[in-house]
N, CA, C and O atoms as CSV, one atom per row, in Angstrom:
chain,resi,resn,atom,element,x,y,z
A,1,MET,N,N,0.927,-1.262,-0.134
A,1,MET,CA,C,0.132,0.001,0.035
A,1,MET,C,C,0.675,1.252,0.140
A,1,MET,O,O,0.030,2.265,-0.131
A,2,ASN,N,N,1.979,1.261,0.569
A,2,ASN,CA,C,2.955,2.328,0.397
A,2,ASN,C,C,3.281,2.672,-0.777
A,2,ASN,O,O,3.640,3.826,-1.008
A,3,ASP,N,N,3.207,1.609,-1.855
A,3,ASP,CA,C,3.496,2.052,-3.380
A,3,ASP,C,C,2.449,3.405,-3.750
A,3,ASP,O,O,2.707,4.351,-4.493
A,4,GLN,N,N,1.524,3.213,-3.174
A,4,GLN,CA,C,0.366,4.177,-3.751
A,4,GLN,C,C,1.017,5.592,-3.102
A,4,GLN,O,O,1.043,6.553,-3.871
A,5,LEU,N,N,1.443,5.746,-2.004
A,5,LEU,CA,C,1.781,7.056,-1.499
A,5,LEU,C,C,2.941,7.556,-2.118
A,5,LEU,O,O,3.160,8.768,-2.116
A,6,SER,N,N,3.827,6.630,-2.729
A,6,SER,CA,C,5.149,7.127,-3.309
A,6,SER,C,C,5.008,7.595,-4.755
A,6,SER,O,O,5.990,7.925,-5.419
A,7,THR,N,N,3.953,7.612,-5.152
A,7,THR,CA,C,3.737,8.011,-6.491
A,7,THR,C,C,2.882,9.396,-6.814
A,7,THR,O,O,1.842,9.534,-6.170
A,8,ASN,N,N,3.207,10.332,-7.669
A,8,ASN,CA,C,2.535,11.519,-7.876
A,8,ASN,C,C,1.288,11.241,-8.589
A,8,ASN,O,O,0.381,12.070,-8.504
A,9,LYS,N,N,1.116,10.086,-9.340
A,9,LYS,CA,C,0.017,9.773,-10.020
A,9,LYS,C,C,-1.357,9.782,-9.302
A,9,LYS,O,O,-1.437,9.268,-8.186
A,10,PRO,N,N,-2.327,10.281,-9.828
A,10,PRO,CA,C,-3.575,10.159,-9.396
A,10,PRO,C,C,-3.857,8.527,-9.265
A,10,PRO,O,O,-3.482,7.773,-10.163
A,11,GLN,N,N,-4.507,8.062,-8.146
A,11,GLN,CA,C,-5.143,6.668,-7.970
A,11,GLN,C,C,-6.239,6.474,-8.482
A,11,GLN,O,O,-7.037,7.373,-8.217
A,12,LEU,N,N,-6.770,5.388,-9.337
A,12,LEU,CA,C,-8.043,5.178,-9.906
A,12,LEU,C,C,-8.361,3.752,-9.526
A,12,LEU,O,O,-7.630,2.879,-9.993
A,13,LEU,N,N,-9.400,3.394,-8.708
A,13,LEU,CA,C,-9.772,2.101,-8.697
A,13,LEU,C,C,-10.999,1.781,-9.673
A,13,LEU,O,O,-12.064,2.385,-9.546
A,14,LEU,N,N,-10.798,0.785,-10.672
A,14,LEU,CA,C,-11.805,0.747,-11.693
A,14,LEU,C,C,-12.582,-0.581,-11.416
A,14,LEU,O,O,-11.816,-1.529,-11.593
A,15,VAL,N,N,-13.569,-0.898,-11.123
A,15,VAL,CA,C,-14.596,-1.953,-10.636
A,15,VAL,C,C,-15.251,-2.263,-12.004
A,15,VAL,O,O,-16.343,-1.735,-12.215
A,16,GLU,N,N,-14.678,-3.110,-13.020
A,16,GLU,CA,C,-15.521,-3.457,-14.174
A,16,GLU,C,C,-15.383,-4.982,-14.499
A,16,GLU,O,O,-14.239,-5.423,-14.608
A,17,ASP,N,N,-16.506,-5.872,-14.671
A,17,ASP,CA,C,-16.319,-7.125,-14.731
A,17,ASP,C,C,-15.987,-7.463,-16.422
A,17,ASP,O,O,-15.355,-8.487,-16.682
A,18,GLU,N,N,-16.401,-6.641,-17.430
A,18,GLU,CA,C,-16.394,-6.966,-18.594
A,18,GLU,C,C,-14.565,-6.535,-19.183
A,18,GLU,O,O,-14.082,-5.409,-19.308
A,19,SER,N,N,-13.957,-7.772,-19.421
A,19,SER,CA,C,-12.582,-7.602,-19.624
A,19,SER,C,C,-12.188,-6.691,-20.605
A,19,SER,O,O,-11.340,-5.853,-20.299
A,20,ASP,N,N,-12.792,-6.713,-22.057
A,20,ASP,CA,C,-12.761,-5.689,-22.904
A,20,ASP,C,C,-12.836,-4.306,-22.465
A,20,ASP,O,O,-12.035,-3.426,-22.778
A,21,THR,N,N,-13.781,-4.186,-21.772
A,21,THR,CA,C,-14.048,-2.704,-21.182
A,21,THR,C,C,-13.123,-2.204,-20.156
A,21,THR,O,O,-12.731,-1.039,-20.090
A,22,ALA,N,N,-12.814,-3.113,-19.397
A,22,ALA,CA,C,-11.653,-2.737,-18.280
A,22,ALA,C,C,-10.503,-2.373,-18.988
A,22,ALA,O,O,-9.992,-1.286,-18.720
A,23,ASP,N,N,-10.024,-3.067,-19.815
A,23,ASP,CA,C,-8.904,-3.095,-20.624
A,23,ASP,C,C,-8.698,-1.638,-21.231
A,23,ASP,O,O,-7.724,-0.908,-21.051
A,24,LEU,N,N,-9.845,-1.377,-21.998
A,24,LEU,CA,C,-9.924,-0.227,-22.606
A,24,LEU,C,C,-9.803,1.323,-21.593
A,24,LEU,O,O,-9.126,2.323,-21.828
A,25,VAL,N,N,-10.688,1.055,-20.488
A,25,VAL,CA,C,-10.718,2.033,-19.725
A,25,VAL,C,C,-9.152,2.238,-18.926
A,25,VAL,O,O,-8.651,3.357,-18.815
A,26,LYS,N,N,-8.539,1.092,-18.446
A,26,LYS,CA,C,-7.121,1.065,-18.132
A,26,LYS,C,C,-6.123,1.679,-19.008
A,26,LYS,O,O,-5.272,2.380,-18.461
A,27,LEU,N,N,-6.085,1.525,-20.326
A,27,LEU,CA,C,-5.475,2.078,-21.323
A,27,LEU,C,C,-5.546,3.494,-21.523
A,27,LEU,O,O,-4.577,4.209,-21.781
A,28,ILE,N,N,-6.977,3.946,-21.369
A,28,ILE,CA,C,-7.245,5.323,-21.680
A,28,ILE,C,C,-6.776,6.043,-20.406
A,28,ILE,O,O,-6.166,7.102,-20.555
A,29,MET,N,N,-6.976,5.622,-19.301
A,29,MET,CA,C,-6.848,6.226,-18.072
A,29,MET,C,C,-5.270,6.426,-17.729
A,29,MET,O,O,-4.725,7.484,-17.413
A,30,GLU,N,N,-4.645,5.082,-17.879
A,30,GLU,CA,C,-3.084,5.235,-17.962
A,30,GLU,C,C,-2.605,6.303,-18.789
A,30,GLU,O,O,-1.787,7.139,-18.405
A,31,GLY,N,N,-3.129,6.266,-19.938
A,31,GLY,CA,C,-2.628,7.205,-20.871
A,31,GLY,C,C,-2.883,8.777,-20.438
A,31,GLY,O,O,-2.175,9.708,-20.823
A,32,GLN,N,N,-3.849,8.880,-19.702
A,32,GLN,CA,C,-3.837,10.262,-19.101
A,32,GLN,C,C,-3.408,10.289,-17.734
A,32,GLN,O,O,-4.000,11.051,-16.969
A,33,GLY,N,N,-2.407,9.529,-17.277
A,33,GLY,CA,C,-1.422,9.729,-16.116
A,33,GLY,C,C,-1.929,9.035,-14.526
A,33,GLY,O,O,-1.448,9.301,-13.424
A,34,TYR,N,N,-3.007,8.114,-14.838
A,34,TYR,CA,C,-3.643,7.692,-13.761
A,34,TYR,C,C,-2.648,6.254,-13.345
A,34,TYR,O,O,-2.068,5.510,-14.137
A,35,GLN,N,N,-2.681,6.186,-12.089
A,35,GLN,CA,C,-2.415,4.641,-11.659
A,35,GLN,C,C,-3.503,4.006,-11.444
A,35,GLN,O,O,-4.205,4.342,-10.491
A,36,VAL,N,N,-3.926,2.813,-12.392
A,36,VAL,CA,C,-5.270,2.037,-12.186
A,36,VAL,C,C,-5.009,0.934,-11.425
A,36,VAL,O,O,-3.926,0.349,-11.454
A,37,THR,N,N,-6.070,0.569,-10.646
A,37,THR,CA,C,-6.163,-0.638,-9.804
A,37,THR,C,C,-7.548,-1.216,-10.062
A,37,THR,O,O,-8.586,-0.772,-9.571
A,38,HIS,N,N,-7.431,-2.435,-11.030
A,38,HIS,CA,C,-8.856,-3.021,-11.536
A,38,HIS,C,C,-9.058,-4.522,-10.598
A,38,HIS,O,O,-8.290,-5.419,-10.251
A,39,VAL,N,N,-10.246,-4.294,-10.448
A,39,VAL,CA,C,-11.027,-5.520,-9.939
A,39,VAL,C,C,-12.098,-5.877,-10.698
A,39,VAL,O,O,-12.765,-4.951,-11.158
A,40,ALA,N,N,-12.478,-7.172,-10.981
A,40,ALA,CA,C,-13.775,-7.321,-11.939
A,40,ALA,C,C,-14.885,-7.840,-11.227
A,40,ALA,O,O,-15.991,-7.835,-11.768
A,41,ASP,N,N,-14.714,-8.334,-9.962
A,41,ASP,CA,C,-15.748,-8.848,-9.196
A,41,ASP,C,C,-16.194,-7.911,-7.917
A,41,ASP,O,O,-15.363,-7.418,-7.154
A,42,GLY,N,N,-17.507,-7.744,-7.793
A,42,GLY,CA,C,-18.015,-6.729,-6.605
A,42,GLY,C,C,-17.702,-7.209,-5.252
A,42,GLY,O,O,-17.586,-6.348,-4.379
A,43,GLY,N,N,-17.518,-8.677,-4.878
A,43,GLY,CA,C,-17.024,-9.024,-3.746
A,43,GLY,C,C,-15.524,-8.843,-3.490
A,43,GLY,O,O,-15.073,-8.585,-2.374
A,44,GLU,N,N,-14.753,-8.999,-4.633
A,44,GLU,CA,C,-13.374,-8.437,-4.639
A,44,GLU,C,C,-13.129,-7.015,-4.332
A,44,GLU,O,O,-12.207,-6.651,-3.603
A,45,ALA,N,N,-14.084,-6.106,-4.980
A,45,ALA,CA,C,-14.060,-4.899,-4.777
A,45,ALA,C,C,-14.341,-4.352,-3.344
A,45,ALA,O,O,-13.739,-3.368,-2.914
A,46,GLU,N,N,-15.271,-5.022,-2.628
A,46,GLU,CA,C,-15.511,-5.070,-1.378
A,46,GLU,C,C,-14.313,-5.219,-0.436
A,46,GLU,O,O,-14.038,-4.288,0.321
A,47,GLN,N,N,-13.650,-6.244,-0.444
A,47,GLN,CA,C,-12.352,-6.527,0.231
A,47,GLN,C,C,-11.217,-5.429,-0.044
A,47,GLN,O,O,-10.463,-5.075,0.862
A,48,MET,N,N,-11.125,-4.841,-1.509
A,48,MET,CA,C,-10.187,-3.811,-1.815
A,48,MET,C,C,-10.499,-2.630,-1.178
A,48,MET,O,O,-9.634,-1.859,-0.763
A,49,ILE,N,N,-11.855,-2.417,-1.063
A,49,ILE,CA,C,-12.245,-0.917,-0.503
A,49,ILE,C,C,-11.725,-1.192,1.039
A,49,ILE,O,O,-10.871,-0.452,1.527
A,50,ALA,N,N,-12.224,-2.177,1.699
A,50,ALA,CA,C,-11.817,-2.280,3.202
A,50,ALA,C,C,-10.352,-2.379,3.589
A,50,ALA,O,O,-9.921,-2.295,4.739
A,51,LEU,N,N,-9.560,-2.591,2.355
A,51,LEU,CA,C,-8.010,-2.655,2.781
A,51,LEU,C,C,-7.310,-1.349,2.419
A,51,LEU,O,O,-6.532,-0.757,3.166
A,52,MET,N,N,-7.686,-0.942,1.129
A,52,MET,CA,C,-7.064,0.138,0.553
A,52,MET,C,C,-6.978,1.494,0.955
A,52,MET,O,O,-8.089,1.829,1.365
A,53,PRO,N,N,-6.171,2.422,1.025
A,53,PRO,CA,C,-6.354,3.791,1.349
A,53,PRO,C,C,-7.318,4.463,0.137
A,53,PRO,O,O,-7.199,3.976,-0.987
A,54,PRO,N,N,-8.149,5.432,0.314
A,54,PRO,CA,C,-9.104,6.070,-0.702
A,54,PRO,C,C,-8.399,6.568,-1.636
A,54,PRO,O,O,-7.486,7.380,-1.491
A,55,PRO,N,N,-8.913,5.960,-2.950
A,55,PRO,CA,C,-8.094,6.366,-4.309
A,55,PRO,C,C,-8.479,7.942,-4.659
A,55,PRO,O,O,-9.272,8.594,-3.979
A,56,SER,N,N,-7.849,8.403,-5.724
A,56,SER,CA,C,-8.510,9.923,-6.094
A,56,SER,C,C,-9.801,9.644,-6.754
A,56,SER,O,O,-10.592,10.581,-6.648
A,57,LEU,N,N,-10.249,8.588,-7.426
A,57,LEU,CA,C,-11.374,8.308,-8.075
A,57,LEU,C,C,-11.637,6.981,-8.140
A,57,LEU,O,O,-10.794,6.095,-8.283
A,58,VAL,N,N,-12.992,6.824,-8.019
A,58,VAL,CA,C,-13.509,5.214,-8.369
A,58,VAL,C,C,-14.228,5.230,-9.653
A,58,VAL,O,O,-15.051,6.141,-9.732
A,59,VAL,N,N,-14.129,4.425,-10.728
A,59,VAL,CA,C,-14.785,4.390,-11.908
A,59,VAL,C,C,-15.656,2.776,-11.638
A,59,VAL,O,O,-15.118,1.698,-11.384
A,60,LEU,N,N,-16.843,3.008,-11.762
A,60,LEU,CA,C,-17.694,1.864,-10.968
A,60,LEU,C,C,-18.763,1.541,-12.027
A,60,LEU,O,O,-19.487,2.383,-12.558
A,61,ASP,N,N,-18.775,-0.020,-12.311
A,61,ASP,CA,C,-19.964,-0.411,-12.954
A,61,ASP,C,C,-21.088,-0.640,-12.003
A,61,ASP,O,O,-20.901,-0.643,-10.786
A,62,ILE,N,N,-22.437,-0.863,-12.635
A,62,ILE,CA,C,-23.389,-1.407,-11.852
A,62,ILE,C,C,-23.693,-2.704,-11.728
A,62,ILE,O,O,-23.985,-3.203,-10.640
A,63,GLN,N,N,-23.648,-3.393,-12.889
A,63,GLN,CA,C,-23.865,-4.805,-13.038
A,63,GLN,C,C,-22.495,-5.480,-12.838
A,63,GLN,O,O,-21.610,-5.404,-13.690
A,64,LEU,N,N,-22.353,-6.174,-11.617
A,64,LEU,CA,C,-21.138,-6.787,-11.386
A,64,LEU,C,C,-21.499,-8.362,-10.746
A,64,LEU,O,O,-22.635,-8.602,-10.338
A,65,PRO,N,N,-20.556,-9.255,-10.712
A,65,PRO,CA,C,-20.875,-10.599,-10.209
A,65,PRO,C,C,-20.742,-10.311,-8.569
A,65,PRO,O,O,-19.985,-9.429,-8.164
A,66,ASN,N,N,-21.508,-11.098,-7.693
A,66,ASN,CA,C,-21.420,-11.267,-6.525
A,66,ASN,C,C,-22.022,-9.914,-5.753
A,66,ASN,O,O,-22.911,-10.184,-4.947
A,67,THR,N,N,-21.665,-8.447,-5.877
A,67,THR,CA,C,-22.296,-7.539,-5.235
A,67,THR,C,C,-22.333,-6.316,-6.291
A,67,THR,O,O,-21.287,-5.902,-6.792
A,68,ASP,N,N,-23.478,-5.810,-6.574
A,68,ASP,CA,C,-23.566,-4.849,-7.458
A,68,ASP,C,C,-22.950,-3.570,-7.293
A,68,ASP,O,O,-22.534,-3.246,-6.181
A,69,GLY,N,N,-22.847,-2.819,-8.262
A,69,GLY,CA,C,-22.096,-1.477,-8.105
A,69,GLY,C,C,-22.941,-0.413,-7.228
A,69,GLY,O,O,-22.334,0.510,-6.684
A,70,ILE,N,N,-24.368,-0.544,-7.089
A,70,ILE,CA,C,-24.934,0.204,-6.234
A,70,ILE,C,C,-24.895,-0.128,-4.768
A,70,ILE,O,O,-25.162,0.734,-3.931
A,71,ALA,N,N,-24.571,-1.342,-4.442
A,71,ALA,CA,C,-24.253,-1.903,-3.024
A,71,ALA,C,C,-22.951,-1.328,-2.635
A,71,ALA,O,O,-22.825,-0.695,-1.587
A,72,LEU,N,N,-21.873,-1.558,-3.552
A,72,LEU,CA,C,-20.591,-0.860,-3.437
A,72,LEU,C,C,-20.687,0.573,-3.310
A,72,LEU,O,O,-20.005,1.102,-2.432
A,73,LEU,N,N,-21.409,1.276,-4.032
A,73,LEU,CA,C,-21.366,2.863,-3.969
A,73,LEU,C,C,-22.056,3.087,-2.472
A,73,LEU,O,O,-21.526,4.018,-1.865
A,74,GLU,N,N,-23.018,2.489,-1.829
A,74,GLU,CA,C,-23.446,2.669,-0.503
A,74,GLU,C,C,-22.433,2.254,0.442
A,74,GLU,O,O,-22.374,2.777,1.555
A,75,MET,N,N,-21.653,1.373,0.081
A,75,MET,CA,C,-20.455,1.005,0.945
A,75,MET,C,C,-19.432,2.077,1.088
A,75,MET,O,O,-18.947,2.413,2.169
A,76,ILE,N,N,-19.165,2.541,0.047
A,76,ILE,CA,C,-18.231,3.599,-0.277
A,76,ILE,C,C,-18.567,4.916,0.550
A,76,ILE,O,O,-17.754,5.542,1.230
A,77,ARG,N,N,-19.833,5.207,0.380
A,77,ARG,CA,C,-20.276,6.402,1.103
A,77,ARG,C,C,-20.516,6.420,2.454
A,77,ARG,O,O,-20.604,7.481,3.072
A,78,ALA,N,N,-20.652,5.147,3.063
A,78,ALA,CA,C,-20.574,4.630,4.308
A,78,ALA,C,C,-19.461,4.607,5.008
A,78,ALA,O,O,-19.616,4.381,6.208
A,79,ILE,N,N,-18.299,4.784,4.604
A,79,ILE,CA,C,-16.940,4.682,5.201
A,79,ILE,C,C,-16.620,6.137,5.089
A,79,ILE,O,O,-16.717,6.773,4.040
A,80,PRO,N,N,-16.208,6.653,6.308
A,80,PRO,CA,C,-15.827,7.991,6.342
A,80,PRO,C,C,-14.703,8.507,5.611
A,80,PRO,O,O,-14.774,9.594,5.037
A,81,GLU,N,N,-13.415,7.617,5.594
A,81,GLU,CA,C,-12.364,8.047,4.619
A,81,GLU,C,C,-12.914,8.136,3.160
A,81,GLU,O,O,-12.514,9.083,2.483
A,82,TRP,N,N,-13.571,7.469,2.743
A,82,TRP,CA,C,-14.111,7.049,1.344
A,82,TRP,C,C,-15.285,7.904,0.961
A,82,TRP,O,O,-15.677,7.998,-0.202
A,83,SER,N,N,-15.860,8.555,2.035
A,83,SER,CA,C,-17.303,8.961,1.654
A,83,SER,C,C,-17.124,10.202,0.646
A,83,SER,O,O,-17.985,10.336,-0.224
A,84,ASN,N,N,-16.223,10.975,0.700
A,84,ASN,CA,C,-16.054,12.093,-0.604
A,84,ASN,C,C,-15.180,11.846,-1.679
A,84,ASN,O,O,-14.800,12.764,-2.405
A,85,VAL,N,N,-14.772,10.476,-1.863
A,85,VAL,CA,C,-14.286,10.123,-2.873
A,85,VAL,C,C,-15.119,10.133,-4.201
A,85,VAL,O,O,-16.139,9.450,-4.296
A,86,PRO,N,N,-14.630,10.981,-5.300
A,86,PRO,CA,C,-15.309,10.923,-6.587
A,86,PRO,C,C,-15.405,9.802,-7.053
A,86,PRO,O,O,-14.450,9.050,-7.246
A,87,VAL,N,N,-17.206,9.421,-7.420
A,87,VAL,CA,C,-17.376,8.166,-8.227
A,87,VAL,C,C,-17.844,8.549,-9.466
A,87,VAL,O,O,-18.585,9.530,-9.517
A,88,VAL,N,N,-17.472,7.804,-10.734
A,88,VAL,CA,C,-17.945,8.029,-11.975
A,88,VAL,C,C,-18.400,6.492,-12.345
A,88,VAL,O,O,-17.639,5.524,-12.370
A,89,MET,N,N,-19.977,6.479,-12.661
A,89,MET,CA,C,-20.566,5.277,-12.848
A,89,MET,C,C,-20.117,4.952,-14.318
A,89,MET,O,O,-19.967,5.899,-15.090
A,90,LEU,N,N,-19.910,3.761,-14.719
A,90,LEU,CA,C,-19.637,3.599,-16.220
A,90,LEU,C,C,-20.361,2.144,-16.374
A,90,LEU,O,O,-19.944,1.051,-15.992
A,91,THR,N,N,-21.505,2.449,-17.012
A,91,THR,CA,C,-22.417,1.205,-17.083
A,91,THR,C,C,-23.382,1.181,-18.458
A,91,THR,O,O,-23.555,2.121,-19.234
A,92,ALA,N,N,-23.889,0.001,-18.524
A,92,ALA,CA,C,-25.101,0.034,-19.671
A,92,ALA,C,C,-26.492,0.105,-19.005
A,92,ALA,O,O,-27.470,-0.160,-19.705
A,93,VAL,N,N,-26.630,0.382,-17.941
A,93,VAL,CA,C,-27.823,0.554,-17.317
A,93,VAL,C,C,-28.366,1.961,-17.428
A,93,VAL,O,O,-27.849,2.938,-16.886
A,94,SER,N,N,-29.468,1.979,-18.187
A,94,SER,CA,C,-30.079,3.299,-18.360
A,94,SER,C,C,-31.656,3.251,-17.760
A,94,SER,O,O,-32.474,4.115,-18.077
A,95,ASP,N,N,-31.961,2.192,-16.902
A,95,ASP,CA,C,-33.153,2.466,-16.344
A,95,ASP,C,C,-33.304,3.627,-15.277
A,95,ASP,O,O,-32.497,3.743,-14.354
A,96,GLU,N,N,-34.197,4.335,-15.421
A,96,GLU,CA,C,-34.564,5.762,-14.821
A,96,GLU,C,C,-34.409,5.450,-13.365
A,96,GLU,O,O,-33.628,6.032,-12.612
A,97,GLN,N,N,-35.247,4.449,-13.025
A,97,GLN,CA,C,-35.366,4.221,-11.249
A,97,GLN,C,C,-33.800,4.200,-10.888
A,97,GLN,O,O,-33.353,5.057,-10.126
A,98,ARG,N,N,-33.017,3.262,-11.414
A,98,ARG,CA,C,-31.620,2.937,-10.905
A,98,ARG,C,C,-30.626,4.353,-11.073
A,98,ARG,O,O,-29.726,4.758,-10.336
A,99,ILE,N,N,-31.048,4.790,-12.054
A,99,ILE,CA,C,-30.106,5.926,-12.353
A,99,ILE,C,C,-30.519,7.076,-11.243
A,99,ILE,O,O,-29.631,7.703,-10.666
A,100,ARG,N,N,-31.619,7.266,-11.032
A,100,ARG,CA,C,-32.070,8.268,-9.977
A,100,ARG,C,C,-31.433,7.662,-8.500
A,100,ARG,O,O,-30.946,8.435,-7.675
A,101,LYS,N,N,-31.491,6.381,-8.305
A,101,LYS,CA,C,-30.926,5.808,-6.977
A,101,LYS,C,C,-29.461,6.172,-6.921
A,101,LYS,O,O,-29.096,6.701,-5.871
A,102,ILE,N,N,-28.481,5.966,-7.945
A,102,ILE,CA,C,-27.305,6.230,-7.993
A,102,ILE,C,C,-26.762,7.718,-7.769
A,102,ILE,O,O,-25.769,8.012,-7.102
A,103,PHE,N,N,-27.628,8.627,-8.476
A,103,PHE,CA,C,-27.505,9.786,-8.455
A,103,PHE,C,C,-27.834,10.402,-6.740
A,103,PHE,O,O,-27.260,11.339,-6.186
A,104,SER,N,N,-28.672,9.735,-6.317
A,104,SER,CA,C,-29.200,9.978,-4.668
A,104,SER,C,C,-27.933,9.720,-3.911
A,104,SER,O,O,-27.713,10.518,-3.000
A,105,LEU,N,N,-27.127,8.846,-4.087
A,105,LEU,CA,C,-25.863,8.376,-3.450
A,105,LEU,C,C,-24.344,9.358,-3.830
A,105,LEU,O,O,-23.179,9.060,-3.566
A,106,ASN,N,N,-24.800,10.408,-4.426
A,106,ASN,CA,C,-23.661,11.289,-4.716
A,106,ASN,C,C,-22.610,10.954,-5.744
A,106,ASN,O,O,-21.395,10.936,-5.547
A,107,ILE,N,N,-23.138,10.737,-6.678
A,107,ILE,CA,C,-21.964,10.223,-7.711
A,107,ILE,C,C,-21.702,11.570,-8.566
A,107,ILE,O,O,-22.551,12.433,-8.791
A,108,GLN,N,N,-20.274,11.576,-9.024
A,108,GLN,CA,C,-19.955,12.857,-9.758
A,108,GLN,C,C,-20.045,12.750,-11.060
A,108,GLN,O,O,-20.005,13.804,-11.695
A,109,GLY,N,N,-20.185,11.499,-11.782
A,109,GLY,CA,C,-20.440,11.482,-13.212
A,109,GLY,C,C,-21.022,10.092,-13.541
A,109,GLY,O,O,-20.994,9.194,-12.699
A,110,TYR,N,N,-21.547,9.919,-14.762
A,110,TYR,CA,C,-22.314,8.844,-15.260
A,110,TYR,C,C,-21.904,8.726,-16.700
A,110,TYR,O,O,-22.058,9.707,-17.427
A,111,VAL,N,N,-21.401,7.630,-17.173
A,111,VAL,CA,C,-20.913,7.372,-18.440
A,111,VAL,C,C,-21.780,6.143,-18.781
A,111,VAL,O,O,-21.889,5.153,-18.056
A,112,LEU,N,N,-22.396,6.329,-19.996
A,112,LEU,CA,C,-23.119,5.214,-20.555
A,112,LEU,C,C,-22.626,4.311,-21.705
A,112,LEU,O,O,-22.554,4.806,-22.830
A,113,LYS,N,N,-22.268,2.974,-21.498
A,113,LYS,CA,C,-21.855,2.202,-22.459
A,113,LYS,C,C,-22.770,2.043,-23.517
A,113,LYS,O,O,-23.983,1.985,-23.318
A,114,PRO,N,N,-22.215,1.965,-24.715
A,114,PRO,CA,C,-20.795,1.974,-25.248
A,114,PRO,C,C,-20.479,3.560,-25.152
A,114,PRO,O,O,-21.340,4.355,-25.528
A,115,PHE,N,N,-19.297,3.990,-24.670
A,115,PHE,CA,C,-18.888,5.027,-24.417
A,115,PHE,C,C,-17.489,5.431,-25.307
A,115,PHE,O,O,-16.782,4.491,-25.673
A,116,ASN,N,N,-17.074,6.863,-25.666
A,116,ASN,CA,C,-15.951,7.098,-26.611
A,116,ASN,C,C,-15.055,7.568,-25.338
A,116,ASN,O,O,-15.450,7.781,-24.192
A,117,ARG,N,N,-13.765,7.666,-25.848
A,117,ARG,CA,C,-12.685,8.036,-25.011
A,117,ARG,C,C,-12.928,9.544,-24.488
A,117,ARG,O,O,-12.829,9.822,-23.292
A,118,GLU,N,N,-13.241,10.458,-25.439
A,118,GLU,CA,C,-13.569,11.879,-24.895
A,118,GLU,C,C,-14.529,11.760,-23.755
A,118,GLU,O,O,-14.144,12.176,-22.663
A,119,THR,N,N,-15.807,11.213,-23.866
A,119,THR,CA,C,-16.563,11.297,-22.912
A,119,THR,C,C,-16.161,10.749,-21.793
A,119,THR,O,O,-16.678,11.250,-20.794
A,120,LEU,N,N,-15.418,9.893,-21.606
A,120,LEU,CA,C,-14.750,9.264,-20.442
A,120,LEU,C,C,-13.871,10.140,-19.759
A,120,LEU,O,O,-14.012,10.302,-18.547
A,121,ILE,N,N,-12.798,10.844,-20.520
A,121,ILE,CA,C,-11.918,11.525,-20.036
A,121,ILE,C,C,-12.775,12.918,-19.587
A,121,ILE,O,O,-12.446,13.401,-18.504
A,122,ASN,N,N,-13.720,13.513,-20.254
A,122,ASN,CA,C,-14.361,14.637,-19.781
A,122,ASN,C,C,-15.022,14.241,-18.230
A,122,ASN,O,O,-14.889,15.043,-17.306
A,123,GLN,N,N,-15.676,13.057,-18.051
A,123,GLN,CA,C,-16.233,12.772,-16.838
A,123,GLN,C,C,-15.228,12.706,-15.807
A,123,GLN,O,O,-15.584,13.068,-14.685
A,124,VAL,N,N,-13.921,12.275,-15.985
A,124,VAL,CA,C,-13.207,12.063,-14.724
A,124,VAL,C,C,-11.999,13.224,-14.582
A,124,VAL,O,O,-11.378,13.233,-13.519
A,125,GLU,N,N,-11.711,14.020,-15.424
A,125,GLU,CA,C,-10.691,15.044,-15.182
A,125,GLU,C,C,-11.086,15.995,-14.086
A,125,GLU,O,O,-10.345,16.368,-13.176
A,126,PRO,N,N,-12.334,16.342,-14.277
A,126,PRO,CA,C,-12.430,17.392,-13.041
A,126,PRO,C,C,-12.059,16.828,-11.639
A,126,PRO,O,O,-11.745,17.649,-10.778
A,127,PHE,N,N,-12.064,15.635,-11.360
A,127,PHE,CA,C,-11.604,15.079,-10.328
A,127,PHE,C,C,-10.150,14.612,-10.026
A,127,PHE,O,O,-9.872,14.048,-8.968
A,128,ARG,N,N,-9.254,14.863,-10.977
A,128,ARG,CA,C,-7.948,14.583,-10.907
A,128,ARG,C,C,-7.242,15.101,-9.690
A,128,ARG,O,O,-7.146,16.324,-9.590
A,129,THR,N,N,-6.745,14.354,-8.771
A,129,THR,CA,C,-5.950,14.664,-7.756
A,129,THR,C,C,-4.799,13.741,-7.601
A,129,THR,O,O,-4.890,12.573,-7.978
A,130,THR,N,N,-3.801,14.179,-7.101
A,130,THR,CA,C,-2.643,13.326,-6.776
A,130,THR,C,C,-2.970,12.524,-5.249
A,130,THR,O,O,-3.783,12.797,-4.366
A,131,ALA,N,N,-2.147,11.630,-5.350
A,131,ALA,CA,C,-2.102,10.842,-3.959
A,131,ALA,C,C,-1.469,11.677,-2.903
A,131,ALA,O,O,-0.579,12.474,-3.202
A,132,PRO,N,N,-1.938,11.512,-1.538
A,132,PRO,CA,C,-1.483,12.353,-0.521
A,132,PRO,C,C,0.087,12.102,-0.481
A,132,PRO,O,O,0.504,10.997,-0.829
A,133,GLN,N,N,0.890,13.001,-0.107
A,133,GLN,CA,C,2.578,12.937,-0.048
A,133,GLN,C,C,2.734,12.814,1.467
A,133,GLN,O,O,2.060,13.508,2.228
A,134,ALA,N,N,3.701,11.854,1.928
A,134,ALA,CA,C,4.071,11.797,3.210
A,134,ALA,C,C,4.917,12.794,3.452
A,134,ALA,O,O,5.767,13.086,2.611
A,135,ASP,N,N,4.804,13.509,4.712
A,135,ASP,CA,C,5.460,14.645,5.298
A,135,ASP,C,C,7.031,14.153,5.723
A,135,ASP,O,O,7.807,14.950,6.249
């Protein structure tokens, strides 16, 4: 975990179960200077969130195996250290009721799949921060 504190790169936690989408997001975000940590399963994401320091940004799918993105978002908002971490949803879900639910949980962006590079970058760039530096 100290590796994350030793870099000036903003940390991004990507929770996405579709490997092609995850690879594309990782490629785009690393090209933008992010250090990307990827998990493909909601249960694994729960463990990761419990163990790692808060990242600069979370990019989160809704439809995930084991624990869905809405439950993960509720978990993130309930952890004091994580409660203000910007979250951008990246999902194929366009159901109005579910969209209202995620916006009520204080998300900062919503990208509908399929997406293009510019749309993704425009949604995440306002939240670019670097990892905290050790004194």
